[in-house]
C-alpha positions in Angstrom: -3.3 -13.4 -2.9 0.5 -14.4 -3.2 2.8 -14.3 -6.6 1.8 -14.5 -9.9 4.4 -14.2 -13.1 2.9 -14.6 -16.5 5.7 -14.8 -19.3 4.8 -15.4 -23.0 7.9 -16.0 -24.4 10.2 -18.7 -24.3 13.5 -17.2 -25.0 13.7 -16.7 -20.9 11.8 -15.2 -18.0 13.6 -12.1 -17.8 13.1 -10.8 -21.6 9.3 -11.4 -21.4 7.4 -10.7 -18.5 4.2 -9.4 -18.8 2.2 -9.7 -15.7 3.4 -10.1 -12.1 0.9 -10.3 -9.1 2.4 -9.6 -5.7 -0.7 -8.8 -3.6 -0.5 -9.0 0.1 3.0 -10.2 0.3 3.8 -7.2 2.7 6.5 -9.4 4.8 8.1 -10.7 1.4 8.2 -7.7 -1.0 10.3 -4.2 -0.4 12.2 -1.9 -2.8 15.0 -4.3 -3.1 12.5 -6.9 -4.3 10.6 -4.5 -6.7 14.1 -3.2 -7.9 15.3 -6.7 -9.1 11.7 -7.3 -10.3 12.0 -4.2 -12.5 15.4 -5.1 -13.7 14.6 -8.7 -14.6 11.3 -7.2 -16.7 12.7 -4.2 -18.0 10.9 -3.1 -21.0 8.3 -5.8 -20.9 6.1 -5.3 -17.9 3.0 -4.6 -18.7 0.4 -5.5 -15.7 1.6 -5.1 -12.0 -0.2 -5.5 -8.9 1.4 -4.9 -5.8 -1.7 -4.1 -3.2 -1.0 -4.2 0.5 2.9 -4.8 -0.2 3.6 -2.0 2.9 7.3 -2.3 2.5 7.5 -0.8 -1.2 8.2 2.9 -1.0 9.4 5.5 -3.3 12.8 3.7 -4.8 10.6 1.2 -6.3 8.2 3.5 -8.2 11.7 5.4 -9.3 12.7 2.2 -10.8 9.3 1.4 -12.3 9.6 4.7 -13.8 12.9 4.1 -15.2 12.7 0.6 -16.5 9.2 -0.1 -17.2 7.5 3.1 -18.3 7.3 2.4 -21.9 5.2 -1.1 -21.4 3.3 -0.2 -18.2 -0.5 -0.4 -18.8 -2.0 -1.3 -15.5 -0.9 -0.8 -12.1 -2.5 -1.4 -8.7 -0.9 0.4 -5.6 -3.9 0.0 -3.4 -2.9 0.2 0.3 0.8 1.0 -0.7 1.3 4.0 1.7 5.2 4.2 1.8 5.0 6.3 -1.6 4.8 10.1 -1.8 2.3 11.5 -4.1 4.8 13.2 -6.0 6.5 10.3 -7.3 3.3 8.8 -8.4 2.3 11.6 -10.2 5.7 11.3 -12.3 5.4 7.7 -12.8 1.9 8.5 -14.3 3.0 11.5 -16.4 6.4 8.8 -17.6 4.1 5.8 -18.7 2.7 6.7 -21.9 0.5 3.5 -22.3 -1.0 3.2 -18.6 -4.6 3.3 -18.9 -5.4 1.7 -15.3 -4.5 2.9 -12.2 -5.5 1.8 -8.7 -5.1 3.6 -5.8 -7.6 2.1 -3.3 -6.3 3.0 0.5 -3.6 5.3 -0.9 -4.5 8.2 1.7 -1.4 10.1 1.2 -2.4 10.6 -2.8 -5.0 13.3 -3.5 -6.6 12.1 -6.9 -7.1 15.7 -7.7 -3.8 15.9 -8.6 -3.7 13.3 -11.4 -6.5 15.1 -13.0 -4.5 15.3 -16.4 -4.6 11.2 -16.3 -6.9 10.0 -19.3 -6.7 6.6 -17.8 -9.1 5.1 -15.2 -8.3 5.8 -11.4 -10.1 3.5 -9.0 -9.9 4.8 -5.2 
């Protein structure tokens, strides 16, 4: 639980954020935080865990798709319930390297609509 950031580059944190774990920071993490994170880690974020961040919504998913779609490999959205299924489907379709998607507790997402996804879906 809490914040974890992994940067593998000495050039500066913004250019090399690879892993971010914000699990269960529901009081602190919202769309504005996520949008700032996607701006900071644009084109380097590979692993994102935001399970239990119940203030995160569709704006965050759109920003993630726009800025991190070419690098994202692992995404944990478990118990993030303010996102719509269509934005998750668009995000998954737009992330060619995504291999792991966690959607435990996301009752608003029908896994059948993600049948095109070749990676691992944990629900």
